[in-house]
Kinemage of the C-alpha trace (Angstrom):
@kinemage 1
@onewidth
@group {chain A} dominant
@subgroup {mainchain}
@vectorlist {calphas} color= white
{ca met a 1} P 3.899 18.253 4.368
{ca arg a 2} L 2.369 14.798 4.050
{ca arg a 3} L 3.687 12.317 1.552
{ca arg a 4} L 3.036 8.713 0.670
{ca phe a 5} L 5.896 6.240 0.909
{ca pro a 6} L 6.125 2.547 0.028
{ca leu a 7} L 5.516 0.559 3.190
{ca leu a 8} L 8.434 -1.767 2.471
{ca asp a 9} L 10.805 1.219 2.191
{ca leu a 10} L 9.719 2.433 5.615
{ca asp a 11} L 9.844 -1.033 7.230
{ca pro a 12} L 11.533 -3.682 5.035
{ca asp a 13} L 10.998 -6.435 7.611
{ca leu a 14} L 7.262 -6.342 6.866
{ca gly a 15} L 8.082 -7.878 3.491
{ca ala a 16} L 10.097 -10.779 4.876
{ca leu a 17} L 7.539 -13.355 3.735
{ca val a 18} L 6.905 -11.808 0.305
{ca arg a 19} L 8.492 -13.815 -2.516
{ca glu a 20} L 11.380 -12.077 -4.234
{ca glu a 21} L 9.792 -12.231 -7.669
{ca val a 22} L 6.737 -10.203 -6.544
{ca arg a 23} L 8.406 -7.934 -3.993
{ca asp a 24} L 8.571 -4.977 -6.401
{ca ala a 25} L 4.864 -5.248 -7.125
{ca cys a 26} L 4.134 -5.344 -3.391
{ca arg a 27} L 6.312 -2.282 -2.866
{ca arg a 28} L 4.454 -0.349 -5.562
{ca glu a 29} L 0.995 -1.255 -4.319
{ca leu a 30} L 1.366 -0.816 -0.570
{ca asp a 31} L 2.120 2.782 0.267
{ca val a 32} L 1.093 4.828 3.307
{ca glu a 33} L 0.720 8.471 4.176
{ca val a 34} L 3.357 9.532 6.690
{ca his a 35} L 2.715 12.137 9.389
{ca arg a 36} L 5.172 13.812 11.726
{ca leu a 37} L 4.308 14.227 15.410
{ca pro a 38} L 6.212 16.855 17.398
{ca gln a 39} L 7.651 16.021 20.797
{ca gly a 40} L 5.118 16.476 23.581
{ca pro a 41} L 1.558 15.414 24.458
{ca trp a 42} L -0.274 13.717 21.600
{ca gly a 43} L -4.018 13.679 21.050
{ca ala a 44} L -3.982 9.959 20.171
{ca gly a 45} L -4.923 10.002 16.560
{ca gly a 46} L -6.575 13.387 16.203
{ca glu a 47} L -7.465 13.875 12.563
{ca his a 48} L -6.212 10.335 11.817
{ca ala a 49} L -8.749 8.757 14.198
{ca asp a 50} L -11.009 7.206 11.618
{ca ala a 51} L -12.805 4.056 12.766
{ca glu a 52} L -12.186 2.509 9.331
{ca his a 53} L -8.400 2.861 9.619
{ca ala a 54} L -6.482 -0.292 10.526
{ca gly a 55} L -4.108 1.676 12.741
{ca leu a 56} L -0.777 3.464 12.738
{ca leu a 57} L 2.680 2.059 12.095
{ca met a 58} L 5.444 3.770 14.024
{ca val a 59} L 8.286 4.553 11.640
{ca asp a 60} L 10.697 6.217 14.046
{ca gly a 61} L 10.772 7.919 17.440
{ca val a 62} L 9.436 6.893 20.871
{ca ile a 63} L 5.942 7.321 22.309
{ca ala a 64} L 4.908 6.731 25.916
{ca arg a 65} L 1.427 5.344 26.542
{ca asp a 66} L 0.308 5.955 30.125
{ca val a 67} L -2.596 4.195 31.787
{ca val a 68} L -3.717 6.195 34.832
{ca val a 69} L -5.760 4.371 37.482
{ca ser a 70} L -6.502 6.408 40.603
{ca asp a 71} L -3.120 7.851 41.686
{ca thr a 72} L -0.998 5.269 39.835
{ca val a 73} L 0.508 5.502 36.352
{ca ser a 74} L 1.648 2.506 34.296
{ca thr a 75} L 3.739 3.326 31.217
{ca glu a 76} L 4.414 1.433 27.995
{ca leu a 77} L 7.134 2.515 25.551
{ca leu a 78} L 6.363 2.249 21.832
{ca gly a 79} L 8.964 2.522 19.114
{ca pro a 80} L 9.720 1.835 15.448
{ca gly a 81} L 7.793 -1.103 14.036
{ca asp a 82} L 4.964 -1.011 16.591
{ca val a 83} L 1.408 -1.066 15.295
{ca val a 84} L -1.070 0.913 17.393
{ca arg a 85} L -4.727 1.783 17.102
{ca pro a 86} L -5.222 4.601 19.623
{ca trp a 87} L -8.946 4.928 18.915
{ca ser a 88} L -11.625 2.346 19.624
{ca leu a 89} L -15.050 1.300 18.356
{ca gln a 90} L -16.189 0.922 21.988
{ca ala a 91} L -17.573 4.281 23.029
{ca ser a 92} L -18.835 3.429 26.533
{ca pro a 93} L -16.344 3.402 29.437
{ca gly a 94} L -15.491 0.197 31.242
{ca leu a 95} L -16.408 -0.565 34.832
{ca leu a 96} L -12.883 0.302 35.913
{ca arg a 97} L -12.370 3.992 35.218
{ca ser a 98} L -8.975 4.841 33.811
{ca thr a 99} L -7.367 7.500 31.624
{ca ile a 100} L -5.028 6.950 28.674
{ca arg a 101} L -2.342 9.528 27.936
{ca trp a 102} L -0.017 9.566 24.942
{ca thr a 103} L 3.241 11.508 24.848
{ca ala a 104} L 5.799 11.698 22.048
{ca leu a 105} L 9.133 11.537 23.872
{ca thr a 106} L 10.931 12.462 20.650
{ca asp a 107} L 9.843 13.709 17.243
{ca val a 108} L 7.913 10.798 15.731
{ca arg a 109} L 6.855 9.657 12.270
{ca val a 110} L 3.835 7.385 11.827
{ca gly a 111} L 2.415 5.711 8.740
{ca val a 112} L -1.374 5.758 8.557
{ca leu a 113} L -2.760 2.304 7.701
{ca asp a 114} L -5.929 3.810 6.267
{ca arg a 115} L -8.940 2.235 4.571
{ca trp a 116} L -7.311 2.549 1.134
{ca phe a 117} L -4.225 0.687 2.429
{ca ala a 118} L -6.372 -1.999 4.089
{ca gly a 119} L -8.100 -2.689 0.783
{ca arg a 120} L -4.775 -3.198 -0.978
{ca leu a 121} L -3.441 -5.291 1.889
{ca ala a 122} L -5.982 -8.022 1.103
{ca arg a 123} L -3.857 -8.899 -1.930
{ca trp a 124} L -0.756 -9.362 0.236
{ca pro a 125} L -1.545 -11.760 3.110
{ca glu a 126} L 2.180 -12.173 3.779
{ca val a 127} L 2.395 -8.536 4.851
{ca asn a 128} L -0.775 -8.870 6.893
{ca val a 129} L 0.797 -11.809 8.754
{ca ala a 130} L 3.849 -9.638 9.491
{ca leu a 131} L 1.630 -6.870 10.880
{ca leu a 132} L -0.230 -9.363 13.076
{ca asp a 133} L 3.139 -10.650 14.278
{ca arg a 134} L 3.992 -7.121 15.391
{ca leu a 135} L 0.856 -7.074 17.526
{ca asn a 136} L 1.912 -10.395 19.067
{ca glu a 137} L 5.355 -8.984 19.826
{ca arg a 138} L 3.795 -6.026 21.603
{ca thr a 139} L 1.596 -8.360 23.645
{ca asp a 140} L 4.663 -10.419 24.605
{ca arg a 141} L 6.517 -7.288 25.710
{ca leu a 142} L 3.566 -6.189 27.856
{ca ala a 143} L 3.443 -9.629 29.512
{ca thr a 144} L 7.186 -9.417 30.188
{ca thr a 145} L 6.977 -5.968 31.756
{ca gln a 146} L 4.056 -7.153 33.894
{ca ala a 147} L 6.213 -10.021 35.158
{ca ile a 148} L 9.093 -7.620 35.790
{ca ser a 149} L 6.834 -5.340 37.867
{ca gln a 150} L 6.138 -8.276 40.211
{ca leu a 151} L 9.746 -9.047 41.101
{ca asn a 152} L 10.320 -8.723 44.820
{ca arg a 153} L 12.932 -5.947 44.864
{ca val a 154} L 12.988 -2.707 42.887
{ca asp a 155} L 16.673 -3.097 42.016
{ca arg a 156} L 15.839 -6.466 40.416
{ca arg a 157} L 12.914 -4.895 38.532
{ca leu a 158} L 15.075 -2.097 37.167
{ca leu a 159} L 17.905 -4.368 36.125
{ca ser a 160} L 15.487 -6.742 34.396
{ca leu a 161} L 13.705 -3.826 32.709
{ca phe a 162} L 16.935 -2.431 31.287
{ca trp a 163} L 17.983 -5.799 29.901
{ca his a 164} L 14.501 -6.086 28.396
{ca leu a 165} L 14.882 -2.622 26.815
{ca ala a 166} L 18.363 -3.583 25.603
{ca glu a 167} L 16.887 -6.266 23.344
{ca arg a 168} L 15.231 -3.530 21.306
{ca trp a 169} L 17.199 -0.346 21.778
{ca gly a 170} L 20.566 -1.506 23.131
{ca arg a 171} L 23.897 -0.902 21.404
{ca met a 172} L 27.113 -2.731 22.277
{ca thr a 173} L 30.013 -0.542 23.384
{ca pro a 174} L 33.438 -1.375 24.873
{ca glu a 175} L 32.044 -0.437 28.324
{ca gly a 176} L 28.801 -2.393 28.120
{ca val a 177} L 25.344 -2.148 26.532
{ca ala a 178} L 24.256 1.432 25.923
{ca ile a 179} L 20.508 2.195 26.183
{ca pro a 180} L 19.959 5.446 24.220
{ca leu a 181} L 16.822 6.425 26.159
{ca thr a 182} L 16.790 9.367 28.562
{ca leu a 183} L 14.406 7.808 31.048
{ca ser a 184} L 13.784 9.776 34.243
{ca his a 185} L 13.506 8.112 37.655
{ca arg a 186} L 9.779 8.939 37.668
{ca met a 187} L 9.178 7.242 34.320
{ca leu a 188} L 11.244 4.229 35.354
{ca gly a 189} L 8.955 3.929 38.378
{ca gln a 190} L 5.937 3.962 36.055
{ca leu a 191} L 7.530 1.200 34.002
{ca val a 192} L 8.301 -1.114 36.936
{ca gly a 193} L 5.529 -0.255 39.387
{ca ala a 194} L 7.456 1.697 42.035
{ca arg a 195} L 7.581 5.203 43.486
{ca arg a 196} L 10.281 7.636 42.390
{ca pro a 197} L 12.173 7.798 45.729
{ca thr a 198} L 12.401 3.996 45.817
{ca val a 199} L 13.654 3.974 42.228
{ca ser a 200} L 16.329 6.559 43.024
{ca ser a 201} L 17.579 4.454 45.956
{ca ala a 202} L 17.622 1.281 43.835
{ca ile a 203} L 19.501 3.013 41.023
{ca gly a 204} L 22.088 4.175 43.532
{ca glu a 205} L 22.522 0.602 44.721
{ca leu a 206} L 22.910 -0.692 41.147
{ca ala a 207} L 25.449 2.042 40.399
{ca ser a 208} L 27.449 1.090 43.497
{ca arg a 209} L 27.553 -2.493 42.203
{ca asp a 210} L 28.589 -1.151 38.759
{ca glu a 211} L 25.651 -2.887 37.077
{ca leu a 212} L 23.746 0.171 35.793
{ca val a 213} L 25.210 3.616 35.196
{ca arg a 214} L 23.530 6.825 34.073
{ca arg a 215} L 25.746 8.596 31.565
{ca asp a 216} L 26.373 12.321 31.305
{ca asp a 217} L 23.864 12.729 28.450
{ca gly a 218} L 21.073 11.127 30.510
{ca thr a 219} L 21.164 7.758 28.726
{ca trp a 220} L 22.037 4.504 30.457
{ca leu a 221} L 24.820 1.895 30.395
{ca leu a 222} L 24.323 -1.747 31.381
{ca lys a 223} L 27.251 -3.796 32.606
{ca gly a 224} L 27.672 -7.439 33.532
{ca asp a 225} L 25.608 -10.358 32.269
{ca pro a 226} L 21.904 -10.483 31.362
{ca val a 227} L 19.492 -11.466 34.109
{ca gly a 228} L 16.071 -13.096 34.242
{ca ala a 229} L 16.749 -16.837 33.903
{ca pro a 230} L 14.689 -18.863 36.455
{ca thr a 231} L 16.591 -20.462 39.306
{ca gly a 232} L 16.668 -24.200 39.775
{ca asp a 233} L 13.902 -24.252 42.377
{ca ala a 234} L 11.610 -21.889 40.431
{ca glu a 235} L 9.027 -24.626 39.928
{ca arg a 236} L 8.525 -24.811 43.685
{ca trp a 237} L 7.578 -21.115 43.763
{ca val a 238} L 5.900 -20.932 40.344
{ca pro a 239} L 3.628 -23.958 40.078
{ca ile a 240} L 1.871 -24.750 36.834
{ca arg a 241} L -1.652 -23.353 36.890
{ca arg a 242} L -4.001 -26.337 36.722
{ca arg a 243} L -7.358 -24.566 36.666
{ca leu a 244} L -8.467 -20.955 36.630
{ca leu a 245} L -12.273 -21.045 36.910
{ca ala a 246} L -14.391 -23.139 39.198
{ca glu a 247} L -16.493 -25.736 37.467
{ca leu a 248} L -20.237 -25.058 37.579
{ca pro a 249} L -23.039 -27.576 37.179
{ca asp a 250} L -24.674 -27.569 33.762
{ca glu a 251} L -27.878 -26.116 35.163
{ca lys a 252} L -25.964 -23.093 36.469
{ca leu a 253} L -24.621 -22.523 33.000
{ca gly a 254} L -28.053 -22.763 31.441
{ca leu a 255} L -27.218 -26.004 29.635
{ca glu a 256} L -29.460 -28.979 29.312
{ca thr a 257} L -28.145 -32.263 30.588
{ca pro a 258} L -28.320 -34.900 27.799
């Protein structure tokens, strides 16, 4: 059964910029229809895929978004608070052919940011700013995972990935930081850009160093200190990019010289 819920009840942080004296009014005006998605493959919007909808807000659960290029799969994990728009106005395929797959790794609830909601949102720019900030956060996470996938050893990639996941899903325990995600070796490979056998070997090495342990329930435990800080001579290996595109004469650009 579908029901409408106040957005700020589902995700209170979206109202962080709303003044206290008008928060109740904002709560009453901004409500969304919530849908449940069962665990398993997801048709990426289905009946919700209306081009006029602003998108979907993940309320709880975890979804994997796979980008398949040739024989390689790259995976992104999406969780509570993420804003996604799994449909697009662009109907024609790009020059690089790829396939997008969506899978609900758990039961999921999403709030539909439909046209009716978007109309009401115009009265609450503070909430709109918070939604845009969520998109920025997702972009930052994608950039971080891209950097992780370029580290020069798979054990370093995995350790960095788990500390990255710990920022969002980690829970402190007396033994270390628990990551309550049952990620398989294959999926970990899709997250860090490595093949499953290589991931299995690297996980064995990390376990022998007591840095990463898979628990009996399939979740993970991080030990030791966080990683990822640049070394002192990083600037020698990571120079500042001075220029990306070659400069072309004005006539090549179709510009008139004054």
